[in-house]
C-alpha positions in Angstrom: -50.8 53.9 -10.6 -46.9 53.8 -10.1 -45.6 51.0 -8.3 -42.8 50.9 -5.3 -39.9 49.9 -7.8 -41.4 53.3 -10.0 -41.3 55.7 -7.3 -37.9 54.7 -5.7 -34.7 53.3 -7.3 -34.5 49.6 -7.4 -32.9 48.2 -4.4 -33.6 51.0 -2.3 -35.7 50.4 0.5 -37.5 53.1 2.5 -36.3 53.6 6.0 -39.9 52.3 7.2 -40.5 49.2 4.8 -38.5 46.2 5.3 -38.0 43.6 2.2 -41.3 42.4 2.5 -42.8 46.0 2.2 -43.9 45.8 5.9 -43.1 48.7 8.0 -40.1 48.0 10.3 -38.9 49.6 13.6 -35.8 52.0 13.7 -34.6 49.3 16.1 -34.5 46.3 13.5 -32.9 49.0 10.8 -30.4 49.7 13.1 -29.5 46.1 13.2 -29.5 45.2 10.1 -27.0 48.2 9.4 -24.9 46.9 11.9 -24.9 43.5 10.4 -23.0 44.9 7.7 -19.4 43.9 8.1 -16.4 46.6 6.7 -15.5 45.8 3.2 -18.8 44.3 2.1 -20.3 45.8 -1.2 -23.0 48.0 -0.7 -26.4 47.5 -2.9 -26.3 48.9 -6.1 -29.2 51.1 -7.4 -29.8 48.4 -10.4 -27.8 45.6 -9.5 -25.1 46.2 -12.1 -21.7 46.8 -10.2 -20.5 50.2 -10.9 -16.8 49.0 -11.7 -17.7 46.2 -13.9 -18.9 46.0 -17.6 -19.6 49.7 -18.0 -21.4 51.2 -19.8 -24.6 49.6 -18.7 -27.0 48.7 -21.7 -30.6 47.6 -20.9 -31.3 46.7 -24.0 -27.8 44.9 -25.0 -27.8 42.7 -21.8 -31.3 41.7 -22.2 -32.2 38.6 -19.8 -29.1 39.3 -17.8 -30.7 43.2 -17.4 -33.6 41.6 -15.7 -31.8 39.6 -13.6 -29.8 42.6 -12.3 -33.1 44.1 -11.6 -34.1 41.2 -9.6 -30.7 41.3 -7.9 -31.1 45.0 -6.8 -34.5 44.0 -5.3 -33.3 41.4 -2.9 -30.1 43.3 -1.9 -30.4 45.2 1.3 -27.9 46.8 4.0 -28.2 43.8 6.1 -27.7 41.3 3.2 -25.9 43.1 0.6 -25.5 39.8 -1.5 -29.2 38.5 -1.3 -30.4 35.9 0.8 -29.3 32.2 0.4 -31.2 30.2 -2.0 -32.6 27.1 -2.0 -30.2 23.9 -1.0 -29.0 21.8 -3.8 -31.0 18.4 -4.5 -27.8 16.4 -3.8 -30.3 13.3 -4.6 -30.3 14.3 -8.1 -28.9 12.1 -11.1 -26.3 14.8 -11.5 -25.3 14.9 -8.1 -25.2 11.3 -7.3 -23.1 10.4 -10.6 -20.8 13.1 -9.8 -20.4 11.8 -6.4 -19.7 8.2 -7.7 -17.2 9.2 -10.3 -15.4 11.4 -7.4 -15.3 8.6 -5.2 -13.9 6.3 -8.2 -11.2 8.9 -8.8 -10.6 9.2 -4.9 -10.2 5.4 -4.4 -7.7 5.2 -7.9 -5.8 8.3 -6.4 -5.3 6.7 -3.2 -4.1 3.3 -4.6 -1.6 5.3 -6.8 -0.1 7.1 -3.8 0.0 3.9 -1.8 2.1 1.6 -4.6 4.3 5.1 -4.8 4.8 4.9 -1.1 4.8 1.2 -0.6 8.4 0.8 0.1 8.4 3.8 2.9 4.9 2.3 4.3 6.7 -1.3 4.7 9.8 0.2 6.7 7.2 1.9 8.8 5.2 -1.0 9.6 8.3 -3.3 9.9 9.5 -0.4 12.7 6.3 -0.8 14.4 6.2 -4.5 14.3 9.7 -4.6 16.0 8.5 -2.2 18.3 5.6 -4.0 19.4 7.5 -7.1 19.4 10.0 -5.8 21.8 7.5 -4.1 24.0 7.1 -7.3 26.6 10.7 -6.7 27.4 10.5 -2.9 27.6 7.2 -3.2 30.0 9.0 -6.1 32.2 11.9 -3.8 32.9 9.3 -1.2 33.8 7.3 -3.3 36.0 10.7 -3.7 37.9 11.1 0.1 38.5 12.9 1.0 35.6 12.0 4.4 34.0 10.7 3.8 30.6 13.6 5.6 28.7 16.1 3.7 30.5 14.0 0.6 29.8 13.8 1.6 26.1 17.6 2.2 25.8 18.4 -1.2 27.7 16.5 -3.3 25.0 17.3 -1.3 21.7 20.9 -1.3 23.0 20.9 -5.3 23.3 19.4 -5.2 19.9 22.5 -3.0 18.3 24.9 -5.2 19.8 23.6 -8.1 18.5 23.5 -6.8 15.2 27.1 -5.1 15.8 28.3 -8.7 16.8 27.3 -10.1 13.5 28.9 -7.7 11.5 31.8 -8.0 13.4 32.1 -11.6 12.8 31.0 -11.3 9.1 33.4 -8.9 7.9 36.8 -10.3 8.8 36.1 -13.4 7.1 34.8 -11.8 4.2 38.1 -9.7 4.0 40.2 -13.1 4.6 38.4 -14.9 1.9 38.7 -12.3 -0.5 42.4 -11.6 0.0 43.1 -15.6 -0.7 40.9 -15.3 -3.6 43.1 -12.9 -5.3 46.2 -14.8 -4.2 45.3 -17.8 -5.6 43.9 -16.3 -8.8 47.2 -17.4 -10.8 46.7 -20.8 -9.6 43.2 -21.0 -10.8 44.1 -19.7 -14.3 46.9 -22.3 -14.2 44.2 -24.9 -13.5 42.0 -23.6 -16.1 44.6 -23.9 -18.8 45.6 -27.4 -17.7 43.7 -30.1 -19.5 44.2 -33.1 -16.7 42.4 -30.9 -14.4 38.7 -30.6 -13.8 38.8 -26.9 -14.2 40.8 -27.3 -17.6 38.4 -29.9 -18.8 35.4 -27.8 -18.1 37.0 -25.0 -19.6 37.9 -26.6 -22.9 34.2 -27.9 -23.1 32.6 -24.9 -22.3 35.3 -22.2 -23.1 35.1 -20.5 -19.8 37.9 -18.5 -20.2 37.3 -17.2 -23.5 34.0 -16.3 -22.7 35.0 -14.0 -19.6 37.9 -12.1 -22.1 35.3 -11.4 -24.1 32.7 -10.4 -21.5 35.5 -8.0 -20.3 36.5 -7.0 -23.7 33.4 -6.0 -25.5 30.9 -4.8 -22.5 33.2 -2.9 -20.2 30.4 -0.3 -20.0 27.8 -3.0 -19.1 30.2 -4.5 -16.1 30.9 -0.9 -14.5 27.2 -0.3 -14.6 26.4 -3.9 -12.9 29.2 -2.9 -10.4 27.5 0.4 -9.8 24.1 -0.9 -9.7 25.3 -3.6 -7.1 26.8 -0.7 -4.8 23.5 1.3 -5.3 21.6 -1.9 -3.8 23.8 -2.6 -1.1 23.6 1.2 0.2 19.7 0.9 -0.2 19.9 -2.1 2.0 21.8 -0.3 4.7 19.8 2.6 4.6 16.9 0.6 4.9 18.2 -1.1 7.9 18.9 2.1 9.2 15.8 3.7 8.6 13.9 0.6 10.3 16.2 1.0 13.5 15.3 4.8 13.8 11.6 4.1 13.6 11.7 1.2 15.9 13.2 3.4 18.5 11.2 6.3 18.0 8.0 3.6 18.2 9.4 2.1 21.4 9.8 5.4 23.3 6.4 6.8 22.3 4.6 3.5 22.1 1.8 4.3 24.9 1.0 7.4 22.9 0.4 5.4 19.8 -1.5 2.8 21.4 -4.0 5.6 22.9 -4.3 7.3 19.6 -5.1 4.3 17.6 -8.0 3.4 20.3 -9.1 6.9 20.1 -10.3 6.2 16.5 -12.8 3.8 17.4 -16.2 5.0 18.7 -16.6 5.5 22.1 -19.6 2.5 22.5 -17.2 -0.1 20.7 -13.6 1.3 22.5 -13.8 -0.8 25.4 -13.9 -4.2 23.3 -11.6 -2.8 20.6 -9.1 -2.2 24.0 -9.5 -5.9 25.0 -9.2 -7.3 21.0 -6.1 -4.9 20.4 -4.1 -5.7 23.7 -4.4 -9.8 23.2 -3.4 -8.9 19.3 -0.2 -7.0 20.3 0.6 -9.3 23.3 0.6 -12.1 20.3 3.0 -10.0 18.3 5.2 -9.3 21.2 5.4 -13.2 22.1 6.0 -14.5 18.8 8.9 -12.0 18.2 10.7 -12.6 21.5 9.6 -16.3 21.5 11.5 -16.4 17.8 14.5 -14.3 18.9 15.2 -16.8 22.1 15.0 -20.0 19.9 17.1 -18.2 17.3 19.7 -17.7 20.1 19.4 -21.1 21.3 20.0 -22.6 17.9 23.1 -20.1 17.2 24.5 -21.5 20.6 24.0 -24.8 19.9 25.5 -24.5 16.2 28.6 -22.5 17.4 29.5 -25.3 19.9 28.9 -28.3 17.2 31.1 -26.2 14.5 33.8 -25.7 17.1 33.8 -29.3 18.4 34.4 -30.5 14.8 36.8 -27.6 13.5 34.6 -26.1 10.7 35.9 -23.0 9.5 34.3 -19.7 10.5 32.1 -21.1 13.1 31.0 -17.7 14.5 29.8 -16.4 11.5 27.9 -19.7 10.3 26.5 -19.4 14.1 24.8 -16.1 13.5 23.8 -16.9 9.9 21.9 -19.6 11.5 20.2 -17.2 14.3 19.0 -14.8 11.5 17.6 -17.6 9.1 16.0 -19.3 11.9 14.0 -16.2 12.3 12.2 -17.1 9.2 9.7 -19.8 10.1 9.4 -23.5 8.8 11.9 -23.2 6.1 14.7 -21.0 7.5 16.1 -23.6 9.6 16.5 -25.9 6.9 18.2 -23.4 4.9 20.6 -22.5 7.5 21.2 -26.3 8.0 22.0 -26.6 4.3 24.7 -24.2 4.1 26.3 -25.0 7.2 26.6 -28.4 5.9 28.0 -27.5 2.9 30.5 -25.6 4.6 31.0 -28.7 7.2 31.7 -31.2 3.8 34.9 -29.0 3.3 36.4 -30.4 6.4 35.5 -33.9 5.4 32.7 -36.1 4.3 32.1 -37.5 7.9 31.8 -34.3 9.1 29.4 -33.2 6.5 27.0 -36.2 7.0 27.3 -35.7 10.7 26.5 -31.9 10.6 23.1 -33.0 8.4 22.0 -35.3 11.1 22.5 -32.6 13.8 20.3 -30.6 12.1 17.8 -33.0 11.7 18.0 -33.6 15.6 17.8 -29.8 16.3 15.0 -29.1 13.7 12.8 -32.1 15.9 13.6 -30.7 19.2 12.7 -27.4 17.7 9.5 -28.1 16.5 8.5 -30.4 19.4 10.2 -29.1 22.3 11.2 -26.1 22.3 8.7 -24.3 20.1 5.8 -25.4 22.5 7.8 -24.6 25.5 8.7 -20.9 24.2 5.6 -19.7 22.4 3.0 -21.4 24.5 -0.2 -20.5 23.8 0.6 -17.3 22.4 -0.3 -18.2 18.7 -2.5 -20.8 18.4 -2.3 -21.7 15.1 -3.2 -24.8 13.2 -0.4 -26.6 11.1 -2.4 -25.9 8.1 -3.1 -22.4 8.6 1.1 -21.8 9.5 1.9 -23.0 6.0 -0.8 -21.0 4.4 0.3 -17.9 6.1 3.8 -18.5 5.3 3.4 -19.0 1.6 1.0 -16.1 1.2 3.4 -13.5 3.2 6.4 -14.9 1.2 4.8 -14.4 -2.2 3.4 -10.9 -1.2 6.2 -9.1 0.7 9.2 -11.8 0.5 11.1 -11.9 3.6 9.5 -9.5 5.5 6.2 -11.3 4.7 7.3 -14.5 5.7 8.8 -12.9 9.1 5.2 -11.1 10.1 2.9 -13.7 8.3 2.3 -15.8 11.7 1.2 -13.0 13.9 -0.9 -11.6 11.4 -2.4 -14.9 10.7 -2.7 -15.4 14.6 -4.6 -11.8 14.9 -6.9 -12.8 11.9 -7.8 -16.1 13.6 -8.5 -14.1 16.8 -10.8 -11.8 15.4 -12.7 -14.7 13.5 -13.1 -16.7 16.6 -14.3 -13.7 18.9 -16.0 -11.5 16.3 -17.2 -13.3 13.3 -18.2 -16.5 14.6 -20.3 -15.4 17.7 -22.2 -12.9 15.3 -22.9 -15.8 12.8 -23.9 -17.9 15.7 -26.1 -15.5 17.2 -27.9 -14.6 13.8 -31.8 -15.5 13.8 -32.7 -18.0 11.3 -34.6 -16.7 8.5 -38.6 -17.3 8.5 -39.9 -19.6 6.2 -43.8 -19.6 5.1 -45.8 -22.2 6.6 -46.9 -24.7 3.6 -50.7 -26.2 3.6 
């Protein structure tokens, strides 16, 4: 008795039968025919595509020909490529291992990309940090009926004016000191050749002049490359400052949208709590930055008045230097005091000693009067955590790390107090088995 596959070509389904051999109505046939999209391949009579691997040899292909026979049987006008098979078992050892290997590869790749883009990510983070720090001033102006663009322009313009003032005060003294150095170069050379002077004795003992001549004569190429490297470093610093300023301006103008976008990343049930904690962290960062700027301006003003009264040269440049160094917590003001004291010793020894006493007194006033008044309850960090945060931040990211260490530590302390400790306190004690 002939089977259906013998009486009809393989893959051809009679008009009155479906894939299961049961009669089907003309409406179902029409629906299946209409499901065939233009461009889809039509079922082949033997499962072997007419445009591939011709001539078709049943005996040569063996098991593949058998599979092609089955392929022709499952191919229909509605599903020319056959029905979908069983889903893969994603819990099989192969897929588990492949998923684990892919996860490791993805993690390593992400770390490599992070290391490559670390410098750029640091600039972006610093720009966002400055924008958040200046946001309280912008919001204060907005609350006093300033449009946001006017408030951002006012605050950002004020920051640019401070930066321009530092550059304007630093360039003339540097040019003046460089010119004096060139003019006194012959005098310094004569003192180096005079055995009765201190410079001459040092030159005779350590052969400083001969070493300089040898360096200039034998390594001119190295000196030139060193000058080029110094120029590249200076260009890199100025370009980084420019990039940070541009990013800060963009973040300041679009900070409400950035804030809303970050909060949208949290699930809806957790979003209200995330908004409360996040806004508190942002307020801490803003209060810290503005408070630090206010204290630095106070230190610069008092230093300028002191140096002007005692006739120390370049009081404006030194005052601006004190303001910049005082932005670094704990150690910044100490370093500034040492540098200013060295400049004061060029006037006289009593002036230098008096300057050291002035900075000691100012440091005491800043730590116990100004900082509590300006910062208030913004940070609320223990002294030990402050020192540890500055050391860790400075070792990881250098000067930038020391600047952002305290607000990051304050944010971490807030999350620990509001999230971690309450969960630990609510944890139920483990049940112990009764003895006896």
